[in-house]
Structure formats: structure tokens, C-alpha cells
Backbone as numpy.savetxt, mean C-alpha at the origin, in Angstrom:
# Nx Ny Nz CAx CAy CAz Cx Cy Cz
4.31 20.52 -11.94 5.51 19.89 -11.38 5.93 18.70 -12.46
7.06 18.79 -12.61 7.49 17.59 -13.82 7.57 16.43 -13.49
7.05 15.58 -14.35 6.87 14.13 -14.44 8.04 13.43 -15.53
8.62 12.65 -14.96 9.49 11.89 -15.81 9.28 10.26 -15.82
9.39 9.78 -17.17 9.24 8.33 -17.19 10.35 7.51 -16.46
10.09 6.61 -15.74 11.10 5.78 -15.19 10.91 4.34 -15.14
11.83 3.40 -15.56 11.58 2.16 -15.62 12.48 1.49 -14.44
11.64 0.41 -13.92 12.18 -0.32 -12.75 12.19 -1.90 -13.09
13.53 -2.31 -13.38 13.79 -3.72 -13.61 13.13 -4.71 -12.44
12.24 -5.35 -12.82 11.66 -6.52 -11.65 12.55 -7.64 -11.64
12.19 -8.50 -10.61 13.02 -9.47 -10.25 13.43 -10.48 -11.58
12.29 -10.63 -12.14 12.54 -11.75 -13.17 12.96 -10.84 -14.54
13.41 -9.55 -14.73 14.04 -8.98 -15.67 12.67 -8.16 -16.22
11.44 -8.34 -15.99 10.45 -7.41 -16.70 10.87 -5.83 -16.43
10.78 -5.10 -17.33 10.64 -3.79 -17.19 9.25 -3.11 -16.81
9.33 -2.69 -15.53 8.10 -1.95 -14.97 8.21 -0.55 -15.29
7.05 -0.12 -16.09 7.03 1.20 -16.43 6.26 2.13 -15.02
6.92 3.18 -15.12 6.52 4.23 -14.04 6.51 5.62 -14.21
6.33 6.44 -13.31 6.39 7.71 -13.29 7.23 8.51 -12.07
8.05 9.24 -12.20 8.83 9.73 -11.01 8.51 11.37 -11.13
7.75 11.55 -10.16 7.11 12.97 -10.16 8.06 14.00 -9.24
8.55 14.95 -9.71 9.41 15.82 -9.00 8.90 17.14 -8.78
9.47 17.47 -7.48 9.22 19.08 -7.12 9.63 19.87 -8.01
9.42 21.40 -7.85 9.78 22.20 -8.67 10.82 22.89 -7.89
11.88 23.09 -8.52 13.31 23.46 -8.12 14.44 22.51 -8.10
15.24 22.87 -7.86 16.80 22.02 -7.97 16.65 21.14 -6.79
17.27 19.96 -6.97 17.38 18.80 -6.19 18.85 18.91 -5.60
19.38 17.80 -5.10 18.24 16.49 -4.75 17.45 16.65 -3.67
16.29 15.84 -3.80 15.00 15.98 -2.92 14.91 14.82 -2.07
14.17 14.79 -1.10 13.86 13.67 -0.35 12.78 12.96 -1.15
12.46 11.68 -0.88 11.81 10.92 -1.99 11.01 9.84 -1.24
9.78 9.36 -1.94 8.87 8.35 -1.70 8.50 7.55 -2.45
8.37 6.08 -2.17 8.21 5.19 -3.27 6.67 4.77 -2.56
5.77 4.81 -3.84 4.47 4.39 -3.39 3.87 3.04 -3.91
3.59 2.32 -2.96 3.05 0.91 -3.30 1.64 0.69 -3.09
0.92 0.18 -4.07 -0.70 -0.29 -3.88 -1.19 -1.53 -3.51
-2.13 -1.57 -3.62 -2.85 -2.82 -3.23 -2.89 -3.95 -4.13
-3.92 -4.94 -3.90 -3.67 -6.37 -4.54 -4.36 -6.11 -6.03
-3.85 -7.04 -6.96 -4.64 -6.95 -8.10 -3.36 -6.46 -8.97
-3.69 -6.57 -10.54 -3.31 -5.91 -11.47 -3.12 -4.49 -11.35
-2.63 -3.69 -10.56 -2.69 -2.41 -10.50 -1.69 -1.55 -11.23
-2.25 -0.52 -11.69 -1.30 0.45 -12.41 -0.72 1.34 -11.62
0.05 2.30 -11.81 0.97 3.30 -11.08 0.03 3.96 -10.27
-1.27 4.07 -10.62 -2.33 5.16 -9.79 -3.17 4.21 -8.95
-2.82 2.80 -9.02 -3.46 2.15 -8.29 -5.09 1.62 -8.73
-5.11 1.51 -10.30 -6.29 1.56 -10.76 -6.22 -0.04 -11.53
-7.09 -0.57 -11.84 -7.34 -1.82 -12.76 -8.29 -1.10 -14.12
-8.79 -2.11 -14.71 -9.61 -1.57 -15.87 -10.97 -1.51 -15.48
-11.36 -2.13 -14.37 -12.68 -2.00 -14.06 -12.99 -1.04 -12.60
-11.69 -1.05 -11.84 -11.92 -0.18 -10.51 -11.02 0.89 -10.47
-11.06 2.03 -10.35 -10.08 3.26 -10.46 -10.07 3.78 -8.91
-8.98 3.62 -8.20 -8.57 3.84 -6.74 -8.10 5.13 -6.97
-7.34 5.59 -8.11 -7.12 6.98 -8.21 -6.27 7.64 -6.96
-5.13 6.76 -6.61 -4.55 7.34 -5.27 -3.10 7.87 -5.67
-2.66 7.43 -6.75 -1.27 7.53 -7.18 -1.02 9.01 -7.56
-1.73 9.57 -8.51 -1.67 11.02 -8.91 -1.63 12.00 -7.82
-2.81 11.98 -7.05 -3.06 13.10 -6.24 -2.10 12.98 -5.01
-1.72 11.75 -4.65 -0.82 11.67 -3.40 0.70 12.21 -3.99
0.87 11.83 -5.33 2.25 12.22 -5.66 2.37 13.64 -5.87
1.09 14.49 -6.13 1.11 15.69 -6.53 1.18 16.35 -5.40
0.71 15.82 -4.04 0.64 16.53 -2.83 1.93 16.79 -2.44
2.76 15.39 -2.33 3.91 15.32 -1.93 4.95 15.99 -2.66
4.95 16.15 -3.81 5.88 16.94 -4.65 5.66 18.56 -4.25
4.30 19.07 -3.97 4.24 20.22 -3.42 4.81 20.57 -2.14
4.98 19.34 -1.62 6.00 19.67 -0.18 7.44 19.52 -0.42
7.93 19.16 -1.38 9.37 19.16 -1.76 9.71 17.69 -2.05
8.98 16.74 -2.20 9.28 15.16 -2.43 9.28 14.82 -3.81
10.09 13.95 -4.19 10.06 13.09 -5.47 9.32 12.04 -5.03
8.41 11.39 -5.97 7.65 10.26 -5.75 7.57 9.39 -7.02
8.03 8.16 -6.43 8.08 6.89 -7.68 6.80 6.14 -7.82
6.19 6.01 -8.58 4.94 4.76 -8.76 5.08 4.19 -9.87
4.63 2.74 -10.01 4.74 2.09 -11.42 3.92 0.98 -11.46
3.71 0.74 -12.80 2.68 -0.32 -13.18 3.20 -1.72 -12.82
2.40 -2.69 -12.42 2.83 -3.94 -12.05 2.69 -4.87 -13.30
3.48 -6.09 -13.15 3.46 -7.11 -14.43 2.05 -6.83 -15.10
2.15 -6.91 -16.32 0.43 -6.85 -17.05 -0.33 -5.74 -16.69
0.03 -4.83 -16.08 -0.86 -3.53 -15.82 -0.38 -2.19 -16.94
-1.40 -1.63 -17.36 -1.15 -0.58 -18.08 0.12 -0.87 -19.11
1.19 -0.18 -18.77 2.47 -0.20 -19.95 3.19 -1.20 -19.39
3.14 -1.91 -18.41 4.28 -2.74 -18.28 3.71 -4.28 -18.59
4.87 -4.95 -19.61 4.66 -6.30 -19.97 4.40 -7.24 -18.81
4.09 -8.55 -19.03 4.00 -9.59 -18.17 2.80 -10.18 -17.87
2.72 -11.06 -16.99 1.28 -11.84 -16.64 1.22 -11.70 -15.09
0.12 -10.94 -14.41 0.15 -10.52 -13.35 -0.22 -12.17 -12.56
-1.04 -12.78 -13.32 -1.68 -14.29 -12.66 -0.43 -14.86 -12.38
1.04 -14.70 -12.88 1.76 -15.62 -12.89 2.99 -15.24 -11.95
2.75 -13.65 -11.29 3.37 -13.14 -10.23 3.22 -13.34 -8.71
4.05 -13.89 -8.21 3.94 -14.25 -6.48 3.82 -13.00 -5.77
3.31 -13.18 -4.73 3.24 -12.22 -3.55 4.84 -11.88 -3.10
5.66 -12.77 -2.92 7.12 -12.66 -2.84 7.66 -11.77 -4.01
7.28 -12.03 -5.13 7.75 -11.37 -6.19 7.50 -9.69 -6.22
6.17 -9.66 -5.76 6.04 -8.03 -5.80 6.84 -7.51 -4.63
7.29 -7.92 -3.49 8.02 -7.78 -2.55 9.34 -7.25 -3.03
10.04 -8.36 -3.95 11.12 -8.02 -4.32 11.40 -6.99 -5.50
10.19 -6.95 -6.26 9.79 -5.65 -7.22 9.96 -4.39 -6.61
9.36 -4.40 -5.39 9.25 -3.18 -4.67 10.78 -2.76 -4.02
11.43 -3.79 -3.78 12.83 -3.55 -3.32 13.91 -2.91 -4.52
13.44 -3.70 -5.57 14.19 -2.99 -6.84 13.72 -1.62 -7.03
12.62 -1.34 -6.98 12.08 0.06 -7.15 12.70 1.12 -6.03
12.85 0.51 -4.77 13.36 1.36 -3.76 14.91 1.64 -4.10
15.67 0.64 -4.27 17.20 0.85 -5.05 16.92 1.88 -6.17
16.20 1.66 -6.98 16.42 2.62 -8.23 16.13 3.92 -8.13
15.09 4.26 -7.07 14.69 5.45 -6.51 16.08 6.11 -5.74
16.37 5.43 -4.76 17.44 6.18 -3.90 18.91 6.43 -4.94
18.96 5.80 -5.92 20.06 5.90 -6.86 19.93 6.99 -7.87
18.62 7.54 -7.90 18.33 8.58 -8.92 19.04 9.87 -8.66
19.43 10.49 -9.44 20.62 11.61 -9.35 19.66 12.95 -8.70
18.32 12.83 -9.07 17.50 13.86 -8.31 16.84 13.59 -7.01
17.34 12.51 -6.35 16.97 12.21 -4.95 17.94 11.97 -3.87
17.88 12.34 -2.80 18.67 12.18 -1.63 18.63 10.95 -1.04
19.82 10.02 -1.05 19.75 8.63 -0.86 19.49 8.52 0.61
19.84 9.53 1.20 19.53 9.48 2.65 18.13 9.60 3.26
17.31 10.27 2.46 16.17 10.58 2.54 14.87 9.91 1.89
14.64 8.58 1.79 13.87 7.90 1.19 12.75 7.08 1.88
11.66 7.44 1.90 10.26 6.84 2.45 9.80 5.79 1.78
8.72 5.21 2.14 7.93 4.23 1.58 6.56 4.45 1.89
5.53 4.44 1.43 4.26 4.41 1.31 3.60 3.33 1.00
2.63 2.53 1.64 2.00 1.38 1.18 0.54 1.26 1.65
-0.39 1.04 0.59 -1.59 1.10 0.80 -1.99 -0.65 0.61
-2.77 -1.27 1.75 -3.39 -2.51 1.67 -2.12 -3.60 1.58
-2.22 -4.30 0.19 -0.82 -5.24 0.30 0.15 -4.41 0.10
0.23 -3.14 -0.51 1.23 -2.33 -0.47 1.84 -2.13 0.92
1.09 -2.06 2.06 1.57 -1.78 3.38 2.18 -2.93 3.84
1.99 -3.94 3.40 2.75 -5.41 3.95 4.17 -5.16 3.31
4.40 -5.01 1.82 5.49 -4.92 1.20 6.33 -3.59 1.96
5.80 -2.53 2.30 6.39 -1.41 2.97 6.97 -1.84 4.32
6.15 -2.93 5.07 6.69 -3.54 6.12 8.00 -4.14 6.10
7.89 -5.05 4.83 9.21 -5.88 4.42 10.28 -5.02 4.11
10.17 -4.26 3.28 11.39 -3.11 2.98 11.81 -2.43 3.91
10.97 -1.85 5.08 11.52 -1.30 6.10 12.32 -1.91 7.34
11.92 -3.37 7.02 12.58 -4.57 8.06 13.71 -4.75 7.49
13.98 -4.67 6.00 15.29 -5.34 5.53 16.11 -4.20 4.74
15.54 -3.16 4.56 16.34 -2.08 3.63 16.47 -0.70 4.72
17.31 0.38 3.93 17.67 1.43 4.43 16.38 2.51 4.19
15.56 2.42 5.08 14.29 3.36 4.62 14.22 4.34 5.94
13.93 5.64 5.57 13.85 6.78 6.31 12.77 6.89 7.10
11.48 6.34 6.41 10.21 6.72 7.16 9.31 5.87 6.20
8.36 5.17 7.12 7.52 4.37 6.40 5.89 4.58 6.75
4.93 4.54 5.81 3.67 4.97 6.14 2.71 3.57 5.62
2.20 3.20 6.72 1.23 2.07 6.33 -0.30 2.31 6.49
-0.87 2.51 5.30 -2.46 2.71 4.99 -3.14 1.30 5.02
-3.98 0.84 5.96 -4.67 -0.39 6.10 -3.92 -1.63 5.50
-3.21 -1.54 6.69 -1.94 -2.77 6.86 -2.63 -3.66 8.02
-2.15 -4.75 8.35 -2.46 -5.64 9.25 -1.25 -6.09 10.25
-1.31 -6.74 11.24 -0.21 -7.28 12.09 -0.71 -8.66 12.45
-0.67 -9.78 11.53 -1.13 -11.03 11.61 -0.50 -11.81 10.31
-0.80 -13.12 10.55 -0.55 -13.89 9.38 -1.62 -13.62 8.17
-1.13 -13.85 7.17 -2.11 -13.51 5.93 -3.34 -14.33 6.00
-3.39 -15.69 6.48 -4.69 -16.40 6.44 -5.60 -15.80 7.33
-5.03 -15.51 8.62 -5.86 -14.81 9.66 -6.39 -13.55 9.39
-5.84 -12.95 8.49 -6.17 -11.57 8.07 -7.50 -11.81 6.87
-7.35 -12.85 6.06 -8.23 -13.29 4.98 -9.39 -13.57 5.49
-9.40 -14.59 6.61 -10.52 -15.03 7.30 -11.55 -13.83 8.15
-10.62 -12.90 8.83 -11.28 -11.76 9.26 -12.05 -10.93 8.33
-11.49 -10.83 7.13 -12.10 -9.89 5.95 -13.30 -10.73 5.51
-13.24 -11.97 5.31 -14.45 -12.90 5.09 -15.52 -12.61 6.05
-15.31 -12.66 7.29 -16.42 -12.45 8.18 -16.81 -11.26 8.37
-16.15 -9.87 8.23 -16.49 -8.41 8.19 -17.29 -8.23 6.94
-17.06 -8.74 5.98 -18.02 -8.84 4.67 -19.00 -9.24 4.84
-19.01 -10.41 5.31 -20.38 -11.04 5.29 -21.25 -10.52 6.38
-20.97 -9.94 7.40 -21.59 -8.85 8.39 -22.34 -7.80 7.58
-22.00 -7.22 6.22 -22.54 -6.28 5.48 -23.32 -6.66 4.55
-23.53 -7.94 4.53 -24.31 -8.69 3.37 -26.06 -8.68 3.86
-26.73 -8.70 2.74 -28.22 -8.73 3.42 -28.63 -9.84 4.35
-29.42 -9.88 5.03 -29.82 -10.72 6.11 -30.11 -12.26 5.42
-30.62 -12.42 4.42 -30.89 -13.87 3.84 -29.42 -14.32 3.54
-28.52 -13.59 3.19 -27.20 -14.06 2.97 -26.44 -14.47 3.97
-26.70 -13.50 5.18 -26.01 -13.90 6.40 -26.33 -15.08 6.92
-27.74 -15.63 6.76 -28.00 -16.76 7.24 -27.07 -18.05 6.84
-26.59 -17.65 5.49 -25.77 -18.65 5.09 -24.40 -18.61 5.22
-24.00 -18.06 6.45 -22.68 -17.80 6.55 -21.71 -19.27 7.03
-22.46 -20.07 7.71 -21.87 -21.17 8.14 -21.54 -22.15 6.79
-22.52 -22.52 5.77 -22.15 -23.17 4.44 -21.16 -22.39 3.71
-21.25 -21.15 3.69 -20.28 -19.98 3.11 -18.95 -20.29 3.69
-18.89 -20.17 4.98 -17.42 -20.35 5.54 -17.05 -21.80 5.36
-17.50 -22.99 5.33 -17.44 -24.27 4.79 -16.76 -24.35 3.54
-17.41 -23.50 2.42 -17.07 -23.36 1.25 -15.54 -22.86 1.08
-15.71 -21.79 1.73 -14.22 -20.62 1.86 -13.17 -21.69 2.70
-13.28 -22.47 3.40 -12.37 -23.46 3.90 -11.96 -24.66 2.90
-12.99 -25.04 2.07 -12.37 -26.29 0.98 -11.86 -25.35 -0.21
-12.14 -24.16 -0.35 -11.26 -23.53 -1.50 -9.61 -23.12 -0.88
-9.68 -22.45 0.31 -8.34 -22.26 0.78 -7.49 -23.50 0.76
-8.12 -24.71 1.29 -7.44 -25.92 1.26 -7.00 -26.48 -0.13
-7.86 -26.07 -1.19 -7.39 -26.52 -2.24 -6.29 -25.75 -2.86
-6.38 -24.41 -2.68 -5.27 -23.42 -2.92 -3.89 -23.78 -2.47
-3.84 -24.10 -0.90 -2.71 -24.26 -0.16 -2.00 -25.64 -1.14
-3.04 -26.96 -1.66 -2.47 -27.82 -1.98 -1.90 -27.41 -3.71
-1.99 -26.49 -4.18 -1.41 -26.36 -5.58 0.03 -26.04 -5.56
0.62 -26.23 -6.63 1.88 -26.18 -6.74 2.20 -25.03 -7.94
1.25 -24.80 -8.84 1.32 -23.88 -10.04 1.34 -22.71 -9.58
1.84 -21.77 -10.56 1.36 -20.33 -10.54 -0.17 -19.86 -10.50
-0.70 -20.51 -11.55 -2.05 -20.37 -11.72 -2.83 -21.51 -11.56
-4.21 -21.68 -11.11 -5.07 -22.68 -10.80 -6.42 -22.11 -11.00
-7.32 -23.05 -11.50 -8.55 -22.94 -11.61 -9.31 -23.16 -10.62
-10.17 -22.16 -9.93 -11.07 -22.49 -8.71 -12.42 -22.04 -9.24
-13.39 -23.14 -9.25 -14.91 -23.16 -9.43 -14.98 -22.30 -10.89
-14.00 -22.83 -11.58 -13.80 -22.71 -13.28 -13.00 -21.20 -13.56
-12.46 -20.40 -12.67 -11.73 -19.36 -12.81 -10.42 -19.38 -12.55
-9.77 -18.81 -13.26 -7.98 -18.62 -12.97 -8.00 -17.98 -11.73
-7.09 -18.26 -10.94 -6.76 -17.83 -9.70 -4.90 -17.76 -9.61
-4.56 -16.57 -9.41 -3.14 -16.45 -9.14 -2.68 -17.31 -7.66
-2.44 -18.67 -7.79 -2.33 -19.64 -6.76 -1.42 -19.34 -6.08
-0.11 -19.09 -6.68 1.19 -18.85 -5.93 1.22 -17.51 -5.26
0.65 -16.45 -5.87 0.41 -15.37 -5.03 -0.46 -15.76 -3.66
-1.61 -16.34 -3.75 -2.31 -16.53 -2.57 -1.65 -17.47 -1.53
-1.06 -18.79 -2.10 -0.20 -19.60 -1.18 0.96 -18.42 -0.38
1.49 -17.75 -1.02 2.53 -16.92 -0.14 2.07 -15.99 0.76
0.81 -15.55 0.32 0.21 -14.27 1.05 -0.48 -15.03 2.21
-1.12 -16.14 2.06 -1.44 -16.75 3.23 -0.65 -17.04 4.14
0.39 -17.56 3.82 1.53 -17.95 4.91 2.42 -16.67 5.27
2.33 -15.51 4.78 3.11 -14.53 5.09 2.71 -13.66 6.50
3.53 -13.58 7.53 3.02 -12.91 8.78 3.95 -11.74 9.14
3.11 -10.66 9.03 3.85 -9.33 8.84 4.30 -8.90 10.27
4.02 -9.76 11.39 4.65 -9.50 12.65 6.18 -9.43 12.80
6.62 -10.39 11.91 8.09 -10.70 11.83 8.79 -9.23 11.38
8.30 -8.96 10.17 8.63 -7.47 9.82 8.53 -6.27 10.84
7.41 -6.16 11.21 7.25 -5.02 12.09 8.28 -5.11 13.34
8.57 -6.40 13.92 9.45 -5.95 15.13 11.08 -5.84 14.79
11.08 -5.78 13.38 12.64 -5.60 12.88 12.61 -4.23 11.95
11.75 -3.26 12.18 11.62 -1.92 11.79 12.18 -0.94 12.80
13.20 -0.40 12.46 13.81 0.65 13.10 13.72 1.98 12.40
12.88 2.23 11.58 12.52 3.57 10.91 11.27 4.21 11.63
11.12 5.52 11.54 9.84 5.92 12.08 8.72 5.54 11.31
7.47 5.03 12.04 6.32 4.41 11.44 5.27 5.28 11.51
4.46 5.54 10.48 2.99 6.20 10.73 1.95 5.14 10.14
1.17 4.66 10.80 0.21 3.74 10.50 -1.52 4.11 10.64
-1.99 4.12 9.69 -3.42 4.82 9.44 -4.35 3.66 9.06
-5.54 3.42 9.76 -6.54 2.34 9.23 -7.92 3.12 9.57
-8.80 3.02 8.77 -10.21 3.70 9.09 -10.82 2.63 10.06
-11.89 3.58 10.68 -12.63 2.41 11.54 -13.87 1.67 10.77
-14.00 2.26 9.71 -14.96 1.47 8.79 -14.21 0.60 7.61
-13.20 0.19 8.10 -12.32 -0.66 7.05 -13.08 -2.05 7.05
-13.54 -2.67 5.95 -13.97 -4.12 5.97 -12.88 -4.88 5.73
-11.74 -4.66 5.24 -10.77 -5.59 4.85 -9.55 -5.83 5.71
-9.42 -5.06 6.68 -8.39 -5.33 7.54 -8.73 -4.86 8.83
-8.39 -5.38 10.14 -8.91 -5.09 11.40 -8.35 -3.92 11.85
-8.86 -2.82 11.99 -8.37 -1.48 12.71 -7.63 -1.84 14.05
-8.17 -2.81 14.74 -7.73 -3.06 15.98 -6.11 -3.52 15.96
-5.67 -3.88 14.69 -4.22 -4.20 14.58 -3.48 -2.99 14.67
-4.08 -1.99 14.57 -2.98 -0.66 14.81 -2.35 -0.81 16.17
-3.04 -0.99 17.20 -2.39 -1.28 18.52 -1.13 -2.21 18.62
-1.64 -3.27 17.64 -0.29 -4.48 17.65 0.84 -3.82 16.98
0.60 -3.05 15.91 1.64 -2.26 15.25 2.60 -1.55 16.27
1.96 -0.75 16.81 2.34 0.41 17.81 3.38 -0.45 19.07
2.92 -1.50 19.17 3.45 -2.46 20.17 4.77 -3.21 19.59
4.38 -3.57 18.40 5.47 -4.57 17.94 6.82 -3.87 17.33
6.42 -2.87 17.09 7.63 -1.78 15.96 8.49 -1.44 17.44
9.80 -1.54 17.36 10.72 -1.39 18.40 10.74 -0.12 19.06
10.46 0.97 17.95 10.48 2.55 18.53 9.10 2.79 18.64
7.98 2.25 18.59 6.62 2.58 18.65 6.23 3.09 17.18
5.23 3.18 16.86 4.84 3.66 15.89 3.19 4.76 16.05
3.35 5.73 15.38 2.37 6.64 15.55 1.00 6.23 14.73
-0.10 6.12 15.57 -1.12 5.20 14.96 -2.55 6.40 14.96
-3.18 6.03 13.90 -4.33 7.05 13.87 -5.43 5.94 13.20
-6.60 5.58 13.96 -7.80 5.07 13.52 -8.67 6.08 13.40
-9.04 6.42 11.91 -9.58 7.61 11.40 -10.99 7.27 11.56
-12.05 8.17 12.05 -13.48 7.72 11.94 -14.04 8.00 10.68
-14.83 7.06 10.12 -15.66 6.86 9.09 -14.57 6.59 7.74
-13.41 6.26 8.02 -12.59 6.27 6.79 -12.54 4.60 6.63
-12.82 4.49 4.93 -12.80 3.19 4.64 -11.55 2.47 4.06
-11.49 1.36 3.52 -10.55 0.49 2.96 -9.97 1.33 1.91
-10.74 1.97 1.15 -10.57 2.59 -0.02 -10.19 4.09 0.21
-10.01 4.55 1.46 -9.37 5.91 1.83 -10.51 6.90 1.60
-11.71 6.63 1.59 -12.59 7.56 1.34 -13.39 7.73 2.51
-14.26 8.79 3.19 -15.04 8.56 4.24 -16.13 8.14 4.02
-16.93 7.53 4.89 -18.39 7.06 4.65 -19.40 7.26 5.74
-19.73 8.15 6.03 -20.61 8.60 7.49 -21.64 7.65 7.48
-22.23 6.84 6.62 -23.43 6.14 6.55 -23.01 4.62 6.93
-24.03 3.80 6.65 -23.69 2.40 7.02 -22.99 2.04 5.66
-21.68 1.27 5.97 -20.60 0.96 5.05 -20.66 -0.45 4.69
-20.69 -0.72 3.52 -20.70 -2.41 2.97 -19.89 -2.16 1.68
-19.51 -3.41 1.16 -18.76 -3.47 -0.06 -19.40 -2.69 -1.19
-20.71 -2.62 -1.37 -21.92 -1.94 -2.17 -21.28 -0.66 -2.32
-20.83 -0.05 -1.12 -20.64 1.35 -1.07 -19.19 1.76 -1.83
-18.41 0.85 -2.23 -17.36 1.24 -3.01 -17.83 2.18 -4.07
-18.47 1.61 -5.33 -18.51 2.19 -6.13 -19.03 3.38 -6.23
-19.89 4.08 -5.22 -20.04 5.39 -4.81 -19.09 6.15 -4.25
-18.16 5.56 -3.52 -17.59 6.35 -2.84 -16.08 6.58 -3.53
-15.64 5.81 -4.72 -14.84 5.93 -5.61 -14.85 7.23 -6.60
-16.21 7.77 -6.55 -16.61 8.89 -7.59 -15.67 9.90 -6.65
-15.48 10.17 -5.46 -14.92 11.11 -4.93 -13.51 11.01 -4.88
-12.61 11.98 -4.57 -11.25 11.72 -4.38 -10.85 11.18 -2.78
-9.56 10.76 -2.93 -8.95 10.34 -1.49 -9.36 11.55 -0.61
-9.75 10.80 0.62 -9.67 11.89 1.87 -8.67 12.82 2.01
-8.98 13.99 1.88 -7.97 15.22 1.61 -7.17 15.40 2.92
-7.87 14.98 4.41 -7.22 15.31 5.48 -6.18 14.09 5.67
-6.68 12.90 5.19 -5.61 11.78 5.25 -4.31 12.26 4.30
-4.45 12.86 3.18 -3.42 13.51 2.20 -2.50 14.29 3.12
-3.04 15.16 3.94 -2.46 16.00 4.49 -1.62 15.82 5.80
-2.40 14.48 6.48 -1.54 13.89 7.71 -0.38 13.47 7.03
-0.46 12.53 6.09 0.71 11.68 5.12 1.55 12.90 4.88
1.54 13.80 4.09 2.41 14.81 3.74 3.16 15.65 4.92
2.43 15.88 5.99 2.95 16.67 7.19 3.85 15.84 7.81
3.41 14.56 7.99 4.18 13.71 8.84 5.66 13.09 7.96
5.66 13.06 6.90 6.68 12.92 6.05 7.56 14.05 6.06
7.06 14.98 5.98 7.86 16.34 6.17 8.62 16.33 7.37
8.07 16.11 8.37 8.78 16.24 9.98 9.89 14.99 9.82
9.38 13.83 9.12 10.67 12.82 9.12 11.54 12.82 8.39
11.51 13.22 7.26 12.45 13.53 6.14 13.03 14.68 5.73
12.39 15.66 6.42 13.09 16.92 5.96 12.09 17.90 5.44
12.18 19.25 5.71 11.08 20.31 5.37 11.48 20.37 3.82
10.41 20.76 3.01 10.47 21.17 1.70 11.48 22.54 1.83
12.17 22.48 0.48 12.98 23.74 0.41 12.45 25.01 0.40
11.39 25.25 -0.09 10.80 26.51 0.31 10.32 26.76 1.88
10.16 25.72 2.64 9.88 25.75 3.85 11.11 26.13 4.82
12.41 25.33 4.21 13.53 25.64 4.81 13.93 27.12 4.67
13.87 27.69 3.59 13.93 29.37 3.34 13.26 30.10 4.02
11.91 29.74 4.34 11.35 30.39 5.09 11.52 30.73 6.75
12.11 29.37 7.02 12.51 29.25 8.48 13.77 30.09 8.78
14.53 29.98 7.52 15.98 30.64 7.58 15.74 32.47 7.92
14.41 32.90 6.99 14.28 34.15 7.10 13.77 34.77 8.46
13.19 33.60 9.09 12.61 34.16 10.43 13.57 33.86 11.80
14.52 33.07 11.16 15.53 32.60 12.24 16.39 33.83 12.69
16.46 34.31 13.91 17.30 35.51 14.36 18.82 35.29 14.01
19.46 36.62 13.83 20.87 36.60 13.26 21.78 36.75 14.56
């Protein structure tokens, strides 16, 4: 399937490099924008140290179903210039809006059939896009329905539960330390701050802590597919019910057994230490099939499927 280079102009003018994967055959095609999780991630959801490897296989699967797929490198990641630590949470959302517009305007794309897939932080931006822009369908992978600070505190409690027993005994002092760190970050006014000697993207943290996804969920009128694994350590799977309740037209929700935050299944006892092992495997194929089949129903069947249906249609 053909892949072409595509550049998205960020809110600050930075050219964000990306890839537009196209189906085989003539267009225009329905299309999907893919948004990744937190950090200096490239178009495939990878950093220099951690390879999520979500972008390429998902784009390939969607292209096989007749979709064009755009994914791009964030500021300072891979081929995109800029400094990730100076880029805020709101900037990421505005960059995603610019990418959505660029995708809809591409001559190979049907502007009336553009969807968004977001994973983790990307799911939060997908909610914002669907609430404010013309989006045909939205897929939320490991998103949440609450304020960012509440989500972060839930994540901290969840991760501590998976730590060795001697460390769990320190949960109270660790919690107090976490509270002091959050209080200090909230008081910062710079893009970057040093916390315990390490540089932190303070503006991203401040904006993320204050962001409440529920305000976006109630404004979404596009079809919504929300998927979270029941072994997700970083977001509460119970938020799926809140998403379904808040979206005016309801949402199709799936709480997938053994699925983790990194979109691989782990049948055993799952902790953060499992990530390295799980990332050796591909993204869960059943999840990929669920996403592609759902989007095909929402945004139109692939050209090959349409021709097959026409052949079997009575004259």
C-alpha cells in the first residue's frame, strides 16, 4: 500500500513530519487521524527507549479496509523539529486539530468521512476534536472520563498496588511526596521546571491536571467506540460506563479481558514491569479487527466490499 510524506503545520508554525498511508485503488477514501499517548512520541507511538509500535500496523490494517491514515511525529520526535518539553497539553490538542484539517483537505480523502483514533493522551485529544470539529467517528483507546488530576491520582494508586510488598508499605509517605510534587508543579509558571533535579514539562502537566474530559464527552455527536482493557494500570476501566452515559448518543464500550494500557494482553499478574515483555509482541490483533470493522461500519465500506455487495445485490 502506498505511503507518502505529509507535513502538518503545528500551532506555533513548526512543521510536524508524518506519513499518509493510502489504500490501493482510486480515491477519494474515508480517512482516519491517529493520535498517540504521552511523551515525545513519533508517528508510530515510539520514543527512543520505548517502542509502542502502534502506528504502522494499525495504519496497514485500516488501509486494507479502504481507509487513508495520517500519523505524525510530535515536536522534537524523530523527524520533527522543536522541543517536546516546551510544548503544552493544549498545544498537542491544537496540533491535532491542524492535522485533522490537513487530512480532510487532502485530495485523496473524502472530507465527509474523516474519523479520529486516540490512545491514552491521544484519546483525550480525540474527545476534544470530536466535541469541536466535524468528525465522522471517534475511537477512544484507554481514555478516561474525569479531571486529569483525578486520573493521575488513580494511576498512582493503581501502580503502587503492583509494586513489591515492602514498597507498598511506603504508600503513605510516597503519597505525601506525590502531593508535594503536584503542588509545586501547579505553582510553576514556566514551560520547563526542575523537579528533584530532573527537567519536567511543567506546562503540559499543569494543563493536563486541569483538563476535564467530561466537558468534551457531553458535546460529542459523532459515533463513539471506547475500549479499555480490564488490566489497564493507567486509566480506570470503570470510566467506560461514564463515557457511555455522558456521550449524548451513547457510546459502544468494550472492557476487554486481559488487555493492558499498552494494548497487549497479559493473562498473568500484570504490573508495570510487564511492559518490557509485552512490547515484544504486536498490538492485540482482536483489538485491531474491532477498530477496523467498527470504522468500516461508521464511515463506509471499503471499495472492494462495495463492489462485492453490488455483485450479490438482486437486479
